[in-house]
DOTI-395044 format. One record per residue (C-alpha): y, x negated, z negated; residue in three letters; residue number from 1. Coordinates in Angstrom, 3 decimals. Example, Ala and Ser with C-alpha at 12.3 -4.5 7.8 and 13.67 -1.06 7.14 Angstrom:
BEGIN
((-4.500; -12.300; -7.800); ALA; 1);
((-1.060; -13.670; -7.140); SER; 2);
//
This chain:
BEGIN
((4.048; -39.391; 52.655); UNK; 1);
((6.169; -42.371; 52.758); UNK; 2);
((9.764; -42.408; 51.180); UNK; 3);
((11.846; -42.089; 54.468); UNK; 4);
((14.511; -43.891; 53.075); UNK; 5);
((12.131; -47.583; 52.154); UNK; 6);
((9.723; -49.351; 53.970); UNK; 7);
((6.638; -49.323; 51.853); UNK; 8);
((6.195; -52.518; 52.149); UNK; 9);
((10.040; -52.763; 50.221); UNK; 10);
((9.090; -50.212; 47.878); UNK; 11);
((6.399; -52.453; 46.810); UNK; 12);
((8.350; -55.859; 46.687); UNK; 13);
((11.023; -53.731; 44.609); UNK; 14);
((8.291; -52.388; 42.415); UNK; 15);
((6.595; -55.533; 41.521); UNK; 16);
((9.847; -57.213; 41.366); UNK; 17);
((11.728; -55.282; 38.729); UNK; 18);
((8.313; -55.097; 36.209); UNK; 19);
((8.078; -57.487; 33.444); UNK; 20);
((4.388; -57.892; 33.261); UNK; 21);
((3.553; -57.763; 37.452); UNK; 22);
((1.629; -61.013; 37.327); UNK; 23);
((-1.428; -59.672; 35.279); UNK; 24);
((-1.998; -57.447; 38.076); UNK; 25);
((-5.424; -58.733; 39.248); UNK; 26);
((-5.395; -60.198; 42.273); UNK; 27);
((-7.903; -58.770; 43.793); UNK; 28);
((-5.601; -55.889; 43.798); UNK; 29);
((-2.667; -57.420; 45.050); UNK; 30);
((-4.481; -58.759; 48.061); UNK; 31);
((-5.222; -54.689; 48.880); UNK; 32);
((-1.780; -53.951; 48.636); UNK; 33);
((-0.339; -56.355; 50.895); UNK; 34);
((-2.209; -54.113; 53.553); UNK; 35);
((-0.288; -51.163; 52.431); UNK; 36);
((0.845; -48.797; 55.835); UNK; 37);
((2.280; -45.985; 53.804); UNK; 38);
((3.283; -44.797; 49.769); UNK; 39);
((3.841; -41.783; 47.749); UNK; 40);
((5.822; -41.833; 44.365); UNK; 41);
((5.471; -39.157; 41.608); UNK; 42);
((6.949; -38.251; 38.379); UNK; 43);
((3.946; -38.049; 36.171); UNK; 44);
((5.304; -37.502; 32.445); UNK; 45);
((9.362; -37.761; 30.558); UNK; 46);
((9.709; -38.386; 26.757); UNK; 47);
((13.318; -38.447; 25.468); UNK; 48);
((14.652; -38.688; 22.106); UNK; 49);
((18.338; -38.459; 22.423); UNK; 50);
((19.359; -39.049; 19.018); UNK; 51);
((17.151; -42.461; 19.259); UNK; 52);
((17.840; -43.526; 22.405); UNK; 53);
((13.790; -43.729; 23.247); UNK; 54);
((13.462; -42.977; 26.581); UNK; 55);
((10.348; -43.506; 28.940); UNK; 56);
((8.623; -41.908; 32.535); UNK; 57);
((5.527; -43.028; 33.777); UNK; 58);
((5.552; -42.732; 37.382); UNK; 59);
((2.092; -42.923; 39.895); UNK; 60);
((2.492; -44.769; 42.842); UNK; 61);
((-0.302; -44.339; 45.822); UNK; 62);
((-0.487; -46.700; 48.563); UNK; 63);
((-2.516; -45.654; 51.278); UNK; 64);
((-4.555; -48.863; 52.602); UNK; 65);
((-5.449; -50.284; 56.625); UNK; 66);
((-8.850; -49.957; 55.597); UNK; 67);
((-8.447; -46.121; 54.607); UNK; 68);
((-8.936; -46.378; 51.389); UNK; 69);
((-5.980; -45.916; 48.615); UNK; 70);
((-5.082; -47.762; 45.782); UNK; 71);
((-2.356; -46.574; 42.840); UNK; 72);
((-0.313; -48.582; 40.166); UNK; 73);
((1.176; -46.507; 37.405); UNK; 74);
((5.040; -47.469; 36.457); UNK; 75);
((6.093; -47.114; 32.450); UNK; 76);
((9.923; -47.261; 32.570); UNK; 77);
((11.517; -47.310; 28.612); UNK; 78);
((14.595; -47.987; 26.796); UNK; 79);
((13.484; -49.016; 23.051); UNK; 80);
((15.955; -47.685; 19.911); UNK; 81);
((18.978; -49.537; 19.919); UNK; 82);
((18.583; -51.151; 23.050); UNK; 83);
((20.237; -49.693; 26.416); UNK; 84);
((18.456; -52.113; 28.308); UNK; 85);
((15.576; -50.241; 30.639); UNK; 86);
((12.652; -52.397; 31.338); UNK; 87);
((9.813; -51.812; 33.841); UNK; 88);
((6.091; -52.728; 33.732); UNK; 89);
((3.436; -52.056; 35.766); UNK; 90);
((-0.228; -51.082; 35.417); UNK; 91);
((-3.648; -51.176; 37.183); UNK; 92);
((-5.053; -47.453; 35.480); UNK; 93);
((-3.609; -44.716; 33.599); UNK; 94);
((-5.815; -46.442; 30.296); UNK; 95);
((-3.292; -49.031; 30.542); UNK; 96);
((0.107; -46.947; 30.123); UNK; 97);
((-1.384; -45.464; 26.735); UNK; 98);
((-2.411; -49.067; 25.679); UNK; 99);
((1.412; -50.303; 26.449); UNK; 100);
((2.832; -46.936; 24.736); UNK; 101);
((0.729; -47.332; 21.151); UNK; 102);
((2.171; -50.864; 21.592); UNK; 103);
((5.628; -49.883; 22.115); UNK; 104);
((5.877; -46.825; 20.879); UNK; 105);
((3.130; -46.528; 17.750); UNK; 106);
((1.993; -43.349; 19.716); UNK; 107);
((-1.066; -42.086; 21.137); UNK; 108);
((1.309; -40.696; 24.348); UNK; 109);
((0.815; -37.265; 26.012); UNK; 110);
((-0.879; -39.485; 28.995); UNK; 111);
((-3.690; -39.961; 26.854); UNK; 112);
((-4.900; -36.103; 27.339); UNK; 113);
((-3.519; -35.170; 30.677); UNK; 114);
((-6.203; -35.930; 32.720); UNK; 115);
((-9.539; -37.535; 31.275); UNK; 116);
((-10.671; -39.780; 34.033); UNK; 117);
((-9.803; -43.440; 34.437); UNK; 118);
((-8.135; -44.414; 37.097); UNK; 119);
((-8.551; -48.099; 37.888); UNK; 120);
((-6.611; -49.678; 40.353); UNK; 121);
((-9.249; -51.969; 41.698); UNK; 122);
((-12.506; -49.911; 41.794); UNK; 123);
((-14.598; -52.163; 39.392); UNK; 124);
((-16.314; -50.595; 36.758); UNK; 125);
((-15.575; -53.193; 34.181); UNK; 126);
((-12.004; -52.659; 34.259); UNK; 127);
((-12.894; -48.715; 32.926); UNK; 128);
((-15.028; -50.596; 30.051); UNK; 129);
((-12.405; -53.045; 28.978); UNK; 130);
((-9.494; -50.907; 29.245); UNK; 131);
((-11.347; -48.175; 27.595); UNK; 132);
((-12.499; -50.494; 24.849); UNK; 133);
((-8.964; -51.440; 24.303); UNK; 134);
((-7.644; -48.053; 24.175); UNK; 135);
((-9.911; -47.255; 21.056); UNK; 136);
((-8.409; -49.954; 19.351); UNK; 137);
((-4.706; -49.317; 20.390); UNK; 138);
((-4.895; -46.477; 19.430); UNK; 139);
((-6.927; -46.720; 15.747); UNK; 140);
((-3.495; -47.209; 13.735); UNK; 141);
((-1.086; -44.519; 14.910); UNK; 142);
((-0.663; -42.663; 11.569); UNK; 143);
((-1.572; -39.224; 11.621); UNK; 144);
((0.398; -35.985; 9.354); UNK; 145);
((-1.842; -33.904; 7.177); UNK; 146);
((-1.181; -30.628; 7.005); UNK; 147);
((-4.631; -28.811; 5.422); UNK; 148);
((-6.162; -25.167; 6.685); UNK; 149);
((-7.604; -23.732; 2.476); UNK; 150);
((-10.587; -22.165; 2.990); UNK; 151);
((-14.370; -22.746; 3.462); UNK; 152);
((-13.762; -26.104; 3.842); UNK; 153);
((-16.965; -27.005; 1.737); UNK; 154);
((-19.047; -24.981; 4.944); UNK; 155);
((-16.995; -26.663; 7.836); UNK; 156);
((-18.456; -30.199; 6.037); UNK; 157);
((-21.485; -28.900; 5.729); UNK; 158);
((-21.821; -27.938; 9.330); UNK; 159);
((-20.571; -30.898; 10.652); UNK; 160);
((-23.109; -32.627; 8.659); UNK; 161);
((-25.874; -30.883; 9.888); UNK; 162);
((-25.283; -31.170; 13.442); UNK; 163);
((-24.226; -34.637; 13.446); UNK; 164);
((-27.190; -36.280; 15.389); UNK; 165);
((-27.214; -40.645; 14.876); UNK; 166);
((-29.721; -42.132; 12.362); UNK; 167);
((-26.699; -43.475; 10.271); UNK; 168);
((-24.538; -40.693; 9.735); UNK; 169);
((-23.145; -39.860; 6.046); UNK; 170);
((-25.868; -38.789; 3.666); UNK; 171);
((-26.699; -36.890; 0.305); UNK; 172);
((-23.195; -38.940; -1.973); UNK; 173);
((-20.799; -37.733; 0.906); UNK; 174);
((-21.871; -34.286; 1.643); UNK; 175);
((-22.472; -33.528; -2.460); UNK; 176);
((-18.665; -34.924; -2.660); UNK; 177);
((-17.821; -32.931; -0.042); UNK; 178);
((-19.109; -29.726; -1.612); UNK; 179);
((-15.600; -29.889; -3.952); UNK; 180);
((-13.347; -29.265; -0.474); UNK; 181);
((-11.010; -26.954; -0.129); UNK; 182);
((-8.581; -27.715; 2.144); UNK; 183);
((-9.316; -29.050; 5.537); UNK; 184);
((-7.955; -30.282; 9.083); UNK; 185);
((-9.372; -31.305; 12.448); UNK; 186);
((-7.302; -33.941; 14.815); UNK; 187);
((-8.418; -35.026; 17.602); UNK; 188);
((-7.580; -38.922; 17.867); UNK; 189);
((-9.275; -39.816; 21.164); UNK; 190);
((-10.398; -38.529; 24.202); UNK; 191);
((-11.316; -36.514; 25.908); UNK; 192);
((-11.629; -39.896; 28.480); UNK; 193);
((-14.069; -40.369; 31.238); UNK; 194);
((-16.004; -43.707; 31.635); UNK; 195);
((-19.071; -45.185; 32.969); UNK; 196);
((-21.721; -45.099; 30.853); UNK; 197);
((-25.659; -46.329; 32.303); UNK; 198);
((-23.845; -45.999; 35.422); UNK; 199);
((-23.316; -42.187; 35.386); UNK; 200);
((-20.174; -40.472; 34.128); UNK; 201);
((-20.064; -40.305; 29.972); UNK; 202);
((-17.365; -37.816; 28.528); UNK; 203);
((-16.386; -39.314; 24.790); UNK; 204);
((-13.497; -37.408; 22.470); UNK; 205);
((-13.058; -38.936; 18.614); UNK; 206);
((-12.181; -36.493; 15.988); UNK; 207);
((-11.336; -36.599; 12.408); UNK; 208);
((-12.293; -34.103; 9.831); UNK; 209);
((-9.914; -34.696; 6.659); UNK; 210);
((-10.626; -32.902; 3.458); UNK; 211);
((-8.751; -32.653; 0.171); UNK; 212);
((-10.995; -32.059; -2.757); UNK; 213);
((-10.120; -30.800; -6.249); UNK; 214);
((-9.165; -33.747; -7.767); UNK; 215);
((-6.724; -34.115; -4.833); UNK; 216);
((-8.430; -37.126; -3.627); UNK; 217);
((-9.044; -36.921; 0.873); UNK; 218);
((-12.102; -37.629; 2.501); UNK; 219);
((-12.214; -38.503; 6.159); UNK; 220);
((-14.890; -37.970; 8.962); UNK; 221);
((-15.138; -39.286; 12.338); UNK; 222);
((-17.313; -37.177; 14.620); UNK; 223);
((-17.619; -38.430; 18.054); UNK; 224);
((-18.409; -36.254; 20.802); UNK; 225);
((-20.028; -37.892; 24.204); UNK; 226);
((-22.572; -37.569; 27.245); UNK; 227);
((-23.604; -40.659; 27.395); UNK; 228);
((-26.739; -39.418; 26.567); UNK; 229);
((-30.075; -39.580; 29.191); UNK; 230);
((-29.946; -35.913; 30.322); UNK; 231);
((-26.126; -35.947; 29.936); UNK; 232);
((-25.982; -33.203; 27.164); UNK; 233);
((-23.180; -33.138; 24.785); UNK; 234);
((-24.398; -35.011; 21.567); UNK; 235);
((-22.495; -35.109; 18.007); UNK; 236);
((-22.503; -38.452; 15.956); UNK; 237);
((-20.695; -38.287; 12.175); UNK; 238);
((-19.426; -41.536; 11.026); UNK; 239);
((-17.602; -42.682; 7.169); UNK; 240);
((-14.656; -44.516; 8.945); UNK; 241);
((-12.844; -44.470; 11.807); UNK; 242);
((-13.655; -48.683; 12.693); UNK; 243);
((-17.597; -47.283; 13.000); UNK; 244);
((-16.626; -43.988; 15.066); UNK; 245);
((-14.860; -46.627; 17.758); UNK; 246);
((-17.339; -48.954; 17.424); UNK; 247);
((-19.877; -46.288; 17.881); UNK; 248);
((-18.126; -45.093; 21.074); UNK; 249);
((-17.426; -48.472; 22.933); UNK; 250);
((-21.263; -49.305; 22.301); UNK; 251);
((-22.233; -46.148; 23.767); UNK; 252);
((-19.466; -47.056; 26.583); UNK; 253);
((-20.631; -50.475; 27.289); UNK; 254);
((-24.540; -49.605; 28.014); UNK; 255);
((-25.605; -50.105; 31.956); UNK; 256);
//
């Protein structure tokens, strides 16, 4: 339902007018929004750190169009540390909001996990793929805190490597090294997230399996779980580096 205190045209003009990046919206999306008949807005996520003065909100604005369809815009309103100015940015998809939060605040946002679906604003498949690829890169630099669980870590490494189906999975040298693991931690680094692969929906998740060895050194394996398989079944792939794992996810997502 439209806001009774503001027409859809006025709402859209205000939203685009205050956004710092409205010129980045796809032309086709802007043209479709020009036919909007009604709108509805809702708060999607909110984050606040009073001690640092950091604050942000994500709002979803959905528009009913004259052709019977609908599109959504995602608004990020935020205030950064040491700056009382409230800024607004607008995006065509939720993935782009996640990229912006990573860029501005250096963290993987809660928005990335609340809903696995990518919601492109212009309905084009390539928009999904490019946004997904960019978010792979944007979230790769996030720093992670280690809290190792002690016990059965060598066995966990053995089972992880045994599950891996990719031909370039870590070999015997890595397996031998991990036989001395006495602690491990599993962290979800990405996903779950959906995109199109070979014309079908496919899910992607990335996990870091971090191990601490008897000599005090640390080793990580990167597990990709996905359903970008011919029959849609779950597949596990394991890589020695985060970069290799993310490249594999991106390659899978680009299958046509």
